[in-house]
N, C-alpha and C positions, 0 to 999 in steps of 0.2 A: 564935806562928804561927797565922794564921787558916785557911790553906788549904794543901794539898799537891797538886801536879800530877803526874799519872802519864802517861807516854807509853805507849800501849797499841798493840800490834801483833799481827797474826795470826801464830801460830807456824807454821813450815814443816811441821811434823809434825801440825798441828791444834791447836786451842785458842788461847789468848791468853797473851801475856807483858805484864807491866806494870813499868816502871822509873820511879822517882820522879826528878824533876828537882831537882838541888841537894841531895839527901839520898840516902844509900846504903840504899835500900829497893827490893827486887825481889820479885815473885811471879808465879805463873802458874796457869792453870786451864783446864779443858776447855770450859766454857760461860761466858757472861756472868754469870749469877746466881752461879756458883761463884767467878768472878773478883771480883765485888763483895764476897762474904764473905771471900775471901782477902785482899783489899786492906784491909778493915776490921781483920782480924786482924793483918796485917803492921804497920799503922800503930799499933795498940794495943800491939804487942810492942816496937816501936822507940822510942816516945816515953813519957816519964813522963806520968801523967794530966793534970797541970797544964800541960804543954808540948805536948800533942797538938793537932794542927790540928782545927778544927771542921768543915771541909769537905774532901772528897776530890774533886778534879776530874780527869776522864779526858779525855785528848786522843788520839783515835784516828787512827792513821796507816795508810794502806793503799796499797800499790803496785798500780798497774794498768797493764797493757801492752796496747796496741792496735796493729793492723797499720797501716802507713803507706799 
Protein backbone atom coordinates (compact mmCIF):
# COMPACT_ATOMS: atom_id res chain seq x y z
CA UNK A 1 0.00 0.00 0.00
CA UNK A 2 1.49 3.31 -1.08
CA UNK A 3 -1.07 5.63 0.47
CA UNK A 4 -3.84 5.69 3.04
CA UNK A 5 -6.67 8.24 2.88
CA UNK A 6 -8.37 9.65 5.95
CA UNK A 7 -11.69 11.48 6.03
CA UNK A 8 -11.18 14.37 8.49
CA UNK A 9 -14.11 16.20 10.07
CA UNK A 10 -14.44 18.83 12.76
CA UNK A 11 -15.87 17.19 15.87
CA UNK A 12 -19.07 18.77 17.29
CA UNK A 13 -17.41 19.13 20.71
CA UNK A 14 -14.25 20.64 19.17
CA UNK A 15 -11.14 19.20 17.63
CA UNK A 16 -10.99 16.76 14.74
CA UNK A 17 -11.82 13.14 13.96
CA UNK A 18 -10.14 11.11 11.24
CA UNK A 19 -11.38 7.81 9.77
CA UNK A 20 -9.43 5.81 7.20
CA UNK A 21 -11.18 4.77 4.01
CA UNK A 22 -11.09 1.04 3.37
CA UNK A 23 -9.15 0.24 6.56
CA UNK A 24 -10.32 0.14 10.17
CA UNK A 25 -8.22 3.01 11.57
CA UNK A 26 -9.71 5.92 13.55
CA UNK A 27 -8.19 8.69 15.67
CA UNK A 28 -9.00 12.12 17.02
CA UNK A 29 -7.19 15.19 18.35
CA UNK A 30 -7.78 18.75 19.52
CA UNK A 31 -5.53 20.52 16.98
CA UNK A 32 -4.24 19.81 13.48
CA UNK A 33 -0.61 19.30 14.61
CA UNK A 34 -1.84 16.85 17.27
CA UNK A 35 -3.99 15.12 14.62
CA UNK A 36 -0.97 14.71 12.33
CA UNK A 37 0.99 13.06 15.16
CA UNK A 38 -1.99 10.87 16.13
CA UNK A 39 -2.45 9.76 12.51
CA UNK A 40 1.20 8.77 12.17
CA UNK A 41 0.99 6.84 15.43
CA UNK A 42 -2.29 5.11 14.45
CA UNK A 43 -0.88 4.06 11.05
CA UNK A 44 2.35 2.74 12.61
CA UNK A 45 0.34 0.76 15.20
CA UNK A 46 -2.08 -0.71 12.64
CA UNK A 47 0.39 -1.86 9.96
CA UNK A 48 3.50 -3.99 10.04
CA UNK A 49 6.53 -1.91 8.99
CA UNK A 50 6.85 -3.60 5.58
CA UNK A 51 3.12 -3.14 4.83
CA UNK A 52 2.73 0.44 6.10
CA UNK A 53 1.68 3.09 3.58
CA UNK A 54 4.32 5.64 2.61
CA UNK A 55 1.85 8.56 2.46
CA UNK A 56 -1.06 9.66 4.62
CA UNK A 57 -3.58 11.75 2.65
CA UNK A 58 -6.15 13.86 4.50
CA UNK A 59 -9.50 14.67 2.91
CA UNK A 60 -11.19 17.46 4.90
CA UNK A 61 -14.99 17.57 4.95
CA UNK A 62 -16.77 20.57 6.38
CA UNK A 63 -20.48 21.23 6.58
CA UNK A 64 -21.50 24.82 6.07
CA UNK A 65 -25.02 26.21 6.39
CA UNK A 66 -26.09 29.53 4.91
CA UNK A 67 -29.42 31.34 5.04
CA UNK A 68 -31.48 31.14 1.85
